[in-house]
C-alpha positions in Angstrom: -0.8 -14.6 0.2 -3.9 -12.6 -0.6 -3.4 -9.1 -1.9 -4.6 -6.5 0.6 -7.1 -3.9 -0.3 -4.3 -1.3 -0.1 -2.1 -3.4 -2.5 -4.8 -3.6 -5.1 -5.7 0.1 -4.7 -2.1 1.3 -5.1 -1.6 -0.8 -8.2 -4.9 0.4 -9.8 -4.0 4.1 -9.0 -0.5 3.7 -10.4 -1.8 2.1 -13.6 -4.5 4.7 -14.0 -1.9 7.6 -14.1 0.2 5.5 -16.5 3.4 5.2 -14.4 5.6 2.2 -14.2 6.9 0.9 -10.9 10.3 2.2 -11.8 9.0 5.7 -12.5 7.1 5.8 -9.2 10.2 4.6 -7.2 12.3 7.3 -8.9 9.8 10.1 -8.2 9.5 9.0 -4.5 13.3 8.8 -4.1 13.7 5.0 -3.9 16.6 3.2 -5.4 14.6 0.3 -6.7 11.1 -0.4 -8.1 11.1 -3.5 -5.7 9.7 -1.2 -3.0 6.7 -0.4 -5.2 6.3 -4.0 -6.2 6.3 -5.1 -2.6 3.5 -2.6 -1.8 1.4 -3.8 -4.7 1.9 -7.5 -3.8 0.9 -6.8 -0.2 4.3 -7.7 1.2 4.9 -4.3 2.8 3.2 -1.0 3.2 4.4 2.4 2.1 5.6 4.6 4.9 3.0 6.8 6.4 5.2 9.8 5.7 5.0 9.0 2.0 1.2 8.9 1.7 0.9 12.6 0.8 3.5 12.3 -2.0 1.8 9.1 -3.3 -1.6 10.8 -3.3 -0.2 13.7 -5.4 1.7 11.4 -7.7 -1.3 9.3 -8.3 -3.7 12.3 -8.5 -6.0 11.0 -5.7 -7.3 12.7 -2.6 -5.1 12.3 0.4 -8.0 11.5 2.8 -9.1 8.7 0.4 -5.7 7.1 0.4 -5.3 7.4 4.1 -8.7 5.8 4.7 -7.8 2.8 2.4 -4.4 2.5 4.2 -6.0 2.5 7.7 -8.7 0.0 6.8 -6.3 -2.3 5.1 -3.8 -2.1 8.0 -6.4 -2.6 10.6 -7.8 -5.7 8.8 -4.3 -7.2 8.7 -3.8 -6.5 12.4 -7.1 -8.1 13.3 -6.4 -11.2 11.2 -3.0 -11.5 12.9 -4.5 -11.2 16.4 -7.2 -13.8 15.6 -4.6 -16.2 14.4 -2.5 -15.7 17.5 -5.5 -16.2 19.8 -6.5 -19.5 18.3 -4.2 -21.2 20.8 -6.3 -19.8 23.7 -9.2 -22.1 23.1 
């Protein structure tokens, strides 16, 4: 599976502030760093309600994170729809 733009962005931002996945999961109230790992591998997305907390934690602008989130999510939706529509030919 290819990493999404969001996955790469989140990992880069986390590493830039020097936090481990365990530290981030703890600061966001998660019980396991697996949540953060899954985001960074593109297996899942952070909940929309967590984006403001993530932006503060990673010291990035909220609108920037939201834009990356939207673009990445829309790309995945488009790819999924195109895959499903292949059978219509």
